[in-house]
C-alpha positions as CSV (number, residue, x, y, z in Angstrom):
1,X,-24.0,9.7,7.0
2,X,-25.1,7.3,4.3
3,X,-28.3,5.5,5.1
4,X,-28.0,2.5,2.8
5,X,-28.7,2.2,-0.9
6,X,-26.1,1.5,-3.6
7,X,-22.5,2.3,-2.9
8,X,-21.2,5.2,-5.0
9,X,-18.2,4.5,-7.3
10,X,-16.6,7.7,-6.1
11,X,-14.3,7.7,-3.1
12,X,-16.7,9.3,-0.7
13,X,-20.2,10.3,0.1
14,X,-20.5,13.5,2.1
15,X,-23.6,14.1,4.2
16,X,-25.1,17.6,4.4
17,X,-23.2,18.2,7.6
18,X,-19.9,17.9,5.7
19,X,-18.9,14.6,7.4
20,X,-17.2,12.0,5.4
21,X,-18.9,8.6,5.3
22,X,-15.9,6.4,5.9
23,X,-17.9,3.2,5.3
24,X,-18.7,4.4,1.8
25,X,-15.1,5.3,1.3
26,X,-14.0,1.9,2.4
27,X,-16.5,0.3,0.0
28,X,-15.6,2.5,-2.9
29,X,-13.9,1.0,-6.0
30,X,-10.7,3.2,-5.7
31,X,-10.2,2.2,-2.0
32,X,-10.9,-1.5,-2.8
33,X,-8.3,-1.3,-5.6
34,X,-5.8,0.3,-3.2
35,X,-6.3,-2.4,-0.6
36,X,-6.1,-5.2,-3.1
37,X,-2.9,-3.8,-4.6
38,X,-1.3,-3.6,-1.1
39,X,-2.4,-7.1,-0.1
40,X,-1.1,-8.6,-3.3
41,X,2.3,-7.4,-2.4
42,X,2.3,-7.9,1.4
43,X,0.7,-11.3,1.8
44,X,3.0,-13.4,-0.5
45,X,6.1,-11.6,0.7
46,X,5.1,-12.2,4.4
47,X,4.5,-15.9,3.7
48,X,7.8,-16.2,1.9
49,X,9.7,-14.5,4.8
50,X,7.9,-16.6,7.4
51,X,8.9,-19.8,5.6
52,X,12.5,-18.6,5.3
53,X,12.5,-17.7,9.1
54,X,11.0,-21.1,10.1
55,X,13.5,-22.9,7.9
56,X,16.2,-21.1,9.8
57,X,14.7,-22.0,13.2
58,X,14.2,-25.6,12.3
59,X,17.7,-26.0,10.9
60,X,19.1,-24.4,14.1
61,X,17.1,-26.9,16.2
62,X,17.4,-30.1,14.2
63,X,20.4,-29.7,11.8
64,X,23.0,-28.6,14.3
65,X,25.8,-30.4,12.5
66,X,24.9,-28.5,9.3
67,X,24.5,-25.2,11.0
68,X,27.7,-25.5,12.9
69,X,29.8,-26.1,9.8
70,X,32.6,-23.5,9.5
71,X,32.6,-21.5,6.4
72,X,35.5,-19.2,7.1
73,X,37.4,-18.9,10.4
74,X,34.7,-18.8,13.2
75,X,32.0,-18.0,10.7
76,X,29.4,-20.8,10.5
77,X,26.5,-21.6,8.3
78,X,24.2,-20.8,11.2
79,X,25.7,-17.4,11.6
80,X,25.3,-16.7,7.9
81,X,21.7,-17.8,8.0
82,X,21.1,-15.6,11.1
83,X,22.7,-12.6,9.4
84,X,20.7,-13.4,6.3
85,X,17.5,-12.8,8.4
86,X,18.6,-9.2,9.0
87,X,19.6,-8.7,5.4
88,X,16.3,-10.0,4.1
89,X,14.3,-7.9,6.6
90,X,16.0,-4.7,5.4
91,X,15.7,-5.8,1.7
92,X,12.0,-6.4,2.1
93,X,11.5,-3.1,3.8
94,X,13.3,-1.2,1.1
95,X,11.4,-3.1,-1.6
96,X,8.0,-2.3,0.1
97,X,8.9,1.4,0.5
98,X,9.8,1.5,-3.2
99,X,6.6,-0.4,-4.1
100,X,4.5,1.9,-1.9
101,X,6.0,5.0,-3.4
102,X,5.3,3.8,-7.0
103,X,2.0,2.0,-6.7
104,X,0.2,2.7,-3.4
105,X,1.0,6.3,-2.6
106,X,-0.4,7.8,-5.9
107,X,-3.7,5.9,-5.4
108,X,-3.9,6.9,-1.7
109,X,-3.1,10.5,-2.7
110,X,-5.9,10.5,-5.3
111,X,-8.4,9.3,-2.7
112,X,-7.3,11.8,-0.2
113,X,-7.4,14.7,-2.6
114,X,-10.9,13.8,-3.7
115,X,-12.0,13.5,-0.1
116,X,-10.5,16.9,0.9
117,X,-12.1,18.5,-2.2
118,X,-15.5,17.1,-1.3
119,X,-15.0,18.2,2.4
120,X,-14.2,21.7,1.2
121,X,-17.1,21.8,-1.1
122,X,-19.5,20.7,1.7
123,X,-18.2,23.3,4.1
């Protein structure tokens, strides 16, 4: 394992025993970039969804006249908002999967490939 000193800009430091120094991997530039890329997508979208959800809950609790307005037959504004929660959940999930496939997975694959190559070289 790494015993201090500067952090390598590669994705891993392998000790003589062939063990991966996961702390060094976590502190490496490629891993930090991966983590930052993921967080820049996840945090804003999570905040937006939570705001949307709390608006729904607050309207359901405090704007009952508005939420009980009929739109078509027995379909009310509240029912549409509730179904909208499911729709946005699935849409966000599909969007994240697409984003991860395009932006996150290639970076993660590169890190993993380099770690596996270093592990093989150390063995």
